[in-house]
N, C-alpha and C positions, 0 to 999 in steps of 0.2 A: 504494500500500500504506500503510495507516494503522497505526501502531504506538503502543500505549499504554504509559505508564509501568509498568502492571501486567503487560505482556508481558515487560518486561525484568527486573522484580523479582518473582520467583515463589517462594513457599514450597515447598520440596521436601526431598529427602534427598541425602546425599553418596553417592559421592565425585565424581560428574561430571554436569553438566547435559546434555551431549550423549550421554554413554555410559550414564548411569543414569536420569536424569529423562526424557529423550527416549524411550528404548526402553520404559520403563514406560508412558508416555503412549500410545505407538504401540500397544502390546499391549492396553492398556485400551480404546482406540478400536476395535481389531479385535474384541475380545470384545463391545463395545457394538454393533458392526455385526452380529455373529452374532445377538445378541438381537433387534435391530430386524428382521432378516429371519426371525426365528422358526425358526431352524435349529439353535440351540445344543444342543437335545436329540438331534439327529441326528449330532453330531460324535463320531467314533470315535477320532480321532488328530489331534494338532496338531504341525506341523513348523515349526521355527524355523531360519532361515538368517541368520547375521550375516556381513556382508561388510566388506572394507576395514579401516578403523580400528576399527570395532566388533568385528571379529574379532581384530585384532592385539593390542589392549589390553582386550578385552571382559571377560576374566576378572578382571584387576586392577582394572578400573573397575566391576565388578559388573553388566555388561550382561546376562549370562545370568540372574542372579537377578532383575534388574529386569523382564525380559520375563515370567518366570514369574509374578511378583506382579501385573503388569498383566493377564495372562490370567485371574487369579483375581478380577479386578475392582477391584484396588487402584489408587489414584491417588497420585502423589508428594506432593501437599500434605496428604493425610490419612492415609497409611499410617503405622503405628507402626514405626519403624526396627527395634526389637528383635524384631519378629515375622518378619522376612524370612528369616533363616537357619533357624529352626525349620520354616517352611513348605517351604523348598527341601530341607532334610534329610528331611522326611517324604515328599516327592515322590520323591526318589532311592531311598528305602527301599521304597516301595509301588508305584512306577511309575504313580501315578495323580495327575492334575492336576484340581483342582476348578474347572472353567470358570465364570467369573462367581460363584464361591463356591457353586455349586449343582449343576453337572452334572459327574459324574466322567468323565474322558477319559484314555485310555491315553497315557502319555508315557515313552518309553524315552530316558533322558538321552543315552546314547552314540549313539543313532540320530537322535534328533529335535532335539538341540541342536547345530547344525552351525556350525563356525567355518571360514569359507571365505576364502581369500587373495585371490580376485578382487575387483575393484572394479566397482560398477555405475555407470551414467552419473549425472551431475548432482551427486553429493556422495560423499565417502569414507565417511560414516557411513550405511550402508544396511542394511536388514533386510527380509526377506520372511517373512511368516507364511502358512501354508497349513493350512486346516481340512479334514480328510478325513472323508467320510461312508462309507457302505457302498458301496465301489466307485466313488466319485465325489468330486471336489473341490467342497466346498460354498462355500468362499470362499478366495481368494488375494489378498493385497495386499502391495505393497512400500511401505515408508516410508523417509524420509530424516530423520535427526536433524541439523538444520542449525545447531545451536549454541544455547546458552542455554535448552534445553528446548523450543525450537520444533520442531515436527514437520510435515512435509508428505507427502502421498501421491504416488504415481507420476504421477498425472494433473496435480497441481499443479506438480510439479517439471518435467514435460515442457512445460507451458505457460509456465514462467518465473515463475509466481505463488508466492511464498514465504509468502503469507498470503491468506486469503479475505476479509479485512476491506477493503472499498472505501469505508468511511465518508468523507464529505467533511468536512474539518476547516476551521475558520474561518481558521487560520493555518498552512496546510500548507507544509512546507519539505522540500527534498531535499538541500540543501547548506547549509554554514555561512554562505556568502555570502547566501543567501536568508533564513536565520534572522536574521542581523544587519540586513538591510534591513527585514524585517518589524518587528523590535523598534524600529528608528529611526523608521519611518513611523508606527507606532501608539503610540509612547511607552511601550513595554512592556519590562519586564525579562524575561529568559529564562524564569524560573520562572512569571511571570504569563502569558506567552504559552502555555506548556505547560499551565497550569491551564485556560485558555480552550479549548484543544484537547481536554483530558480531559473537559470538560463535555458533549461530544457523546455520551459513553457513560454518564455517571453524574453525580449531583448533586455540588456542591462539598462538601457534608457527607460524602457517601460517599467522595469522593476523599480528603479529609483522614483520615477514619476508616481507609480502606484503607491509606494510606501510614503512618499511625501503627501499624497492625497489622504492617506489614512491618518497621518499626523495632523493635517489641516482639519480633518473631521474631529479628531480628539481635542484639538485646541478650541474648535467652535463649540464643542460640547461643554468644555470648561467655562468658556465665556458666557454661554447661555445659562449655565448653572449659577454663575456669579451674578447674573442680572435678575434672576427670578427670586421672588420672596413669597411668603404665604404658607398655606397648609397643603401638604401632599395629598393626592386623592387616595381613596380607599377606606376611609372611616376611622383610622387610628389617630387622626388629628396630629400627625407628626409635622412639626414646623421645619421648614427649610432654614438652615443655619449658614450656608456658605456666603451669601451676600453680606450678612451682618459681620461674620468673621473677616471677610475681605475688607470691609470698612475699618474695622478695628486694627487690622494689620497695616493698612495705609496710614492710619493716624499715628502709628509709631514712628513714621518718618517725619512728622511735623515737630517743630520746636515746642518747648514747654510742656511736653508730655512726660510726666514723671511716673516712675514705678512700673514701666512696661518694658518688656524684653522682646526683641525680634529674633526669632530662631528659624532656621531652615525647616525644622520639623513642623512648625505651625503652618508654613506655606504648603508643605507636603500634605498635611491634614486638609487644608483648604481645597487643594486641587482634587483630592480624592472625594471629599464631600460634595463638591460641585458636580462631578461626573455622576456620582451615584444618586444624588437627589434628582438630577435630570433624568436618569434612568428610571427612577421610581415614578416619575411623572409621565413616563411613556414617550420621552423625547428621542431625538436622533442620537444614535450611539455608535460606538465601535465595539464589537464583540472582541474581548481581549483577555483570555480566550473565550470568556462567557460574559453575559451582561451583569450577572450578579457580582462578578469580580472585575467589572470593567474599569473601575477607578484606579487600580493599582499601577498598571503599566504606564498609563498616561501621567499619573501623579509623579512617578519617579522620573520620567523623562522631562516633565515640566520643571521639576526640581533641578535637574542637571542643566537644562537650557537657561534657567534663570540665574543660577549661582556660579556656573563655570565661566571662565574668563573669555573664551573664544569659541562658543558653541557653533556648530555648522550643520548643514544638511547631511554631510557624511556621518556625523554622529547619530542623527535620527535614523538613517538607513541601517547603520551597523548595529545600533541598539535593537531595532525591531527584528533584524535578521537573527541576531544572537538569541534574543528572547524566544523567537519562534523555534529555534533548535531544541530548546528545553520543552516548549509546549508540545512539540512533535513526540518527544520521548514520553511525556506524561500521557498523551492521548493513545499512543501505540501500546504502552505497557500497563496502563491503569485506566483512568477515565478523567475527563474534565467535566463530568456531569454530576451535579449535586444530588440528583435523583438516583444515581447509581452508587456513588461512594461518599456522599455527604459533602459538606462545604470544603473539606480538605482538597477535593478534586477541582474546585473552582478557585477559592481564595488561595489555597496552598499552591496550586499550579501557577497562578498568576504571580504570586510572591516569588516563586522560584524563577519564573521567566524574567520578572523585573530585575531581580538580583543579578541574573546572568547578563541581561542587557546592559545594566549600569557597569558591571565589572568589565565588560568588553570595551566600552568607550572610555573607561578609566585606565586601560592598558593592561588588563589581566591576561595572563597566559591561559591557554585552554584549560589547564589543570586548575588554575585559580577560579576560572569561570564555573567549572563543574562544581568546585567546592562552594562557591557562592550560592548556586542553585540548590545544592544539597542542604545548606544551612537554612535557606528560605523555606524549603518544603518540609524539612524534618520538624521544624517547630510550628508546623500547622497540622501535623498528623493527628488524626482522631477528631478533627473539627466537624461538628455535626451541622446539618442544614435544617434548621428549625425556625423558619420565618413566621413571625407573629401575624396571624390573620391571613396567612398565605400571600402576604405582600412582600415585595423585595425592598423592605425598609428597615425593620428591626429584626435582627441585629446587623443586617447586611450593609447599611450605609457606613456606620462607624467601623465595621470590620474591615472595609477597604482601606480606611485611613490608617488603622493599626498595622495592617499588612504592608502598606506602602513604606511606612517607616521601618518596619522589620526587614524589608527587602534592601533598603539602603544600608542598614546595619550589617546584613549578611554580606553584602558586597565589600564593605569596609573591612570586616573581619577576614574575609578570604584574601583580600589584597595584602593584609599584614602577614600572611603565611606564604608558603611556597607551593601550595596546591595539594600537598599530602594531608590526608585526614583519615579518621578511623572508619567511618561508614561512607560507602560510595553513594552517589546519586541513584544508581541503578537499584541498590538495596532499599533506599528510601521510597522510590517509586513503587517497587514491589510491595513494600510494607503498606503504602497507601492503598494499593489494590486489595491486599488481604484484609486490611482494617475495614475497608468499605464493604467487603463481602461479609464480614462478621457483624457489621453494624446493623442494628434493628431498623426495619423499614420506617418506623415512626420518626427516625432521626434523618431521613433522607428525603427532604422536600415534600413532606406530606402535611406538615403543620399539626401532627398528632402527638408530638412529644417535645421534651426539652423546654426551651424558652417559649415556644408557641403555646404550650399548655400552661406553663407557670404564669405567663402574663394574664391569661384568662382567669386562672384561679385567684390571682391577687386582686 
């Protein structure tokens, strides 16, 4: 399985890559397949079945609305977030869905949007779409949203293939040990090795342009998060803090302000909070590698670009390439899905990726980079995914800020060493996988345990 940096970093919408972006992509693929089979004009009714984690937290994560938008032909990277609620409201009022934006189809929300407690094989994030014609089923397909916006159909899941891309890479690696060996043998830094692999899909110019576009989207998300105030949607009455914190940090630069300190850590917190508050509000996001953990990688990069003396576009490109190398290892050998392995797979993976990216642009050797990623992931092992109210707000928003600071610390610690350490990144990733397998389902994005239950009891 070949994974590109652009598979891990995708422009989409909040609040969840696996519960919002993935279901929208799956529904859009389903609508696309109906069009390819030239049967969309025959569709009389569409039935949506959400299973497992998609059912348990689907309302809070916007899975239901995302599926509707996908069926209308919308895609996560291009849909205007402000259009979603009006489209869904109109559907509920009229009982009519505009398939692919052209063909009116009956849709009774109470009947056709089904939230089912059962789990399907292969993955907790499962959904089935059924297009009914006049007395017959025109198309039925099951999809699994496996984290980070990745979607596979039932056939792919049954075969064990999580991706159709079988491209041969010049420096293919499945473990950190293999990555380090390739870097040493060919005299390459991690970012340079990743760049050579990316060239099998696109030119170096397109790679750089694409990564800088990703960075621009990350910056725009931060700026939007800093501009917005008020209460986040969903009913928990969580107040946005980023704009207020930004004003207080700016005040520190003015004369006659006594008793305040300006630290880089506060700015890192600010950037992460801005991103994840915007995510919680359903805004435009970059999956990095998931939406629930989307604030960590951009917060650390913002930290570097703000506080380093001469930041450059090369730093952005190398940071994202090196971070992606670690994300690929986490995805291949464990999971980046909170519904599969808990939040360690989301925040833990993002923390390791950010630590690796920062270490790379600070001049780390491949061994030091691997050490930084290992530290970042090791100290997120066992992290549960227990969102209060099924919303990507508590503890998710603050958790990104904490992990962003942790990633910087991990990079700094690794750079003080020579790259040798007791536990390898490969062992930590395997431990994350095994811990996720042992973890009770109620701690894996179902809102049936942990903080989600404690908050209700209190």
